[in-house]
C-alpha atoms as a printed R data frame, in Angstrom:
   type eleno elety resid chain resno       x      y       z
1  ATOM     1    CA   UNK     A     1  12.966 -4.388  -0.583
2  ATOM     2    CA   UNK     A     2  16.694 -3.897  -1.101
3  ATOM     3    CA   UNK     A     3  17.919 -2.240  -4.276
4  ATOM     4    CA   UNK     A     4  21.251 -3.527  -5.595
5  ATOM     5    CA   UNK     A     5  22.428 -0.958  -8.167
6  ATOM     6    CA   UNK     A     6  25.750  0.715  -7.382
7  ATOM     7    CA   UNK     A     7  25.273  4.172  -5.932
8  ATOM     8    CA   UNK     A     8  27.496  7.225  -6.031
9  ATOM     9    CA   UNK     A     9  26.552  8.218  -2.495
10 ATOM    10    CA   UNK     A    10  25.148  6.660   0.651
11 ATOM    11    CA   UNK     A    11  22.231  4.268   0.329
12 ATOM    12    CA   UNK     A    12  18.958  5.801   1.394
13 ATOM    13    CA   UNK     A    13  15.766  4.344   2.809
14 ATOM    14    CA   UNK     A    14  12.171  5.281   2.118
15 ATOM    15    CA   UNK     A    15   8.906  4.057   3.648
16 ATOM    16    CA   UNK     A    16   5.702  3.875   1.601
17 ATOM    17    CA   UNK     A    17   2.509  3.600   3.632
18 ATOM    18    CA   UNK     A    18  -1.064  2.632   2.753
19 ATOM    19    CA   UNK     A    19  -3.886  3.046   5.272
20 ATOM    20    CA   UNK     A    20  -6.716  0.586   5.691
21 ATOM    21    CA   UNK     A    21  -9.482  1.300   8.137
22 ATOM    22    CA   UNK     A    22 -13.233  1.472   8.357
23 ATOM    23    CA   UNK     A    23 -15.607  4.272   9.223
24 ATOM    24    CA   UNK     A    24 -18.351  3.874  11.836
25 ATOM    25    CA   UNK     A    25 -21.113  3.827   9.221
26 ATOM    26    CA   UNK     A    26 -23.846  1.353   8.454
27 ATOM    27    CA   UNK     A    27 -23.437  0.118   4.875
28 ATOM    28    CA   UNK     A    28 -26.690 -0.094   2.961
29 ATOM    29    CA   UNK     A    29 -25.453 -0.420  -0.614
30 ATOM    30    CA   UNK     A    30 -26.584 -3.962  -1.388
31 ATOM    31    CA   UNK     A    31 -23.345 -4.562  -3.322
32 ATOM    32    CA   UNK     A    32 -21.723 -7.997  -3.478
33 ATOM    33    CA   UNK     A    33 -18.578 -6.615  -1.853
34 ATOM    34    CA   UNK     A    34 -20.331 -4.684   0.923
35 ATOM    35    CA   UNK     A    35 -18.952 -4.823   4.441
36 ATOM    36    CA   UNK     A    36 -20.074 -7.854   6.408
37 ATOM    37    CA   UNK     A    37 -19.300 -6.122   9.706
38 ATOM    38    CA   UNK     A    38 -22.341 -4.350  11.102
39 ATOM    39    CA   UNK     A    39 -21.622 -0.685  11.847
40 ATOM    40    CA   UNK     A    40 -18.337 -0.504   9.856
41 ATOM    41    CA   UNK     A    41 -17.877  0.494   6.222
42 ATOM    42    CA   UNK     A    42 -14.847  1.141   4.001
43 ATOM    43    CA   UNK     A    43 -16.357  4.257   2.472
44 ATOM    44    CA   UNK     A    44 -13.371  6.581   2.361
45 ATOM    45    CA   UNK     A    45 -11.122  5.002  -0.283
46 ATOM    46    CA   UNK     A    46  -8.432  3.642   2.017
47 ATOM    47    CA   UNK     A    47  -8.729  0.209   0.420
48 ATOM    48    CA   UNK     A    48  -7.533  1.818  -2.820
49 ATOM    49    CA   UNK     A    49  -4.492  3.139  -0.921
50 ATOM    50    CA   UNK     A    50  -3.589 -0.449  -0.062
51 ATOM    51    CA   UNK     A    51  -4.162 -1.605  -3.656
52 ATOM    52    CA   UNK     A    52  -1.867  1.151  -4.952
53 ATOM    53    CA   UNK     A    53   0.779  0.235  -2.384
54 ATOM    54    CA   UNK     A    54   0.678 -3.412  -3.523
55 ATOM    55    CA   UNK     A    55   1.096 -2.184  -7.111
56 ATOM    56    CA   UNK     A    56   4.085 -0.031  -6.137
57 ATOM    57    CA   UNK     A    57   5.678 -2.980  -4.308
58 ATOM    58    CA   UNK     A    58   5.234 -5.218  -7.354
59 ATOM    59    CA   UNK     A    59   6.708 -2.650  -9.751
60 ATOM    60    CA   UNK     A    60   9.641 -1.781  -7.497
61 ATOM    61    CA   UNK     A    61  10.428 -5.449  -6.798
62 ATOM    62    CA   UNK     A    62  10.645 -6.078 -10.538
63 ATOM    63    CA   UNK     A    63  13.121 -3.167 -10.858
64 ATOM    64    CA   UNK     A    64  15.184 -3.646  -7.706
65 ATOM    65    CA   UNK     A    65  18.409 -3.848  -9.726
66 ATOM    66    CA   UNK     A    66  17.897 -0.297 -11.009
67 ATOM    67    CA   UNK     A    67  18.113  1.505  -7.647
68 ATOM    68    CA   UNK     A    68  20.177  1.353  -4.504
69 ATOM    69    CA   UNK     A    69  18.897  1.624  -0.977
70 ATOM    70    CA   UNK     A    70  15.889  0.244   0.833
71 ATOM    71    CA   UNK     A    71  12.163  0.652   0.221
72 ATOM    72    CA   UNK     A    72   9.865 -0.388   3.074
73 ATOM    73    CA   UNK     A    73   6.119 -0.866   2.808
74 ATOM    74    CA   UNK     A    74   3.715 -0.321   5.703
75 ATOM    75    CA   UNK     A    75   0.200 -1.691   5.363
């Protein structure tokens, strides 16, 4: 995501990262959104990291004219 606002100094870059992985656990919650992969469960909150990163990307994209430099997102 490239910002376009004029800057007083050099343009900078930043990388925002959100992890997504699964733990070697057997899910036995019975929830509609439970893991369908036997022996793997997203029990540690990393899926919320990805959701927050998507939110940050959406907000920053809508405001790209207010900053200069580059924001990169790693999922």
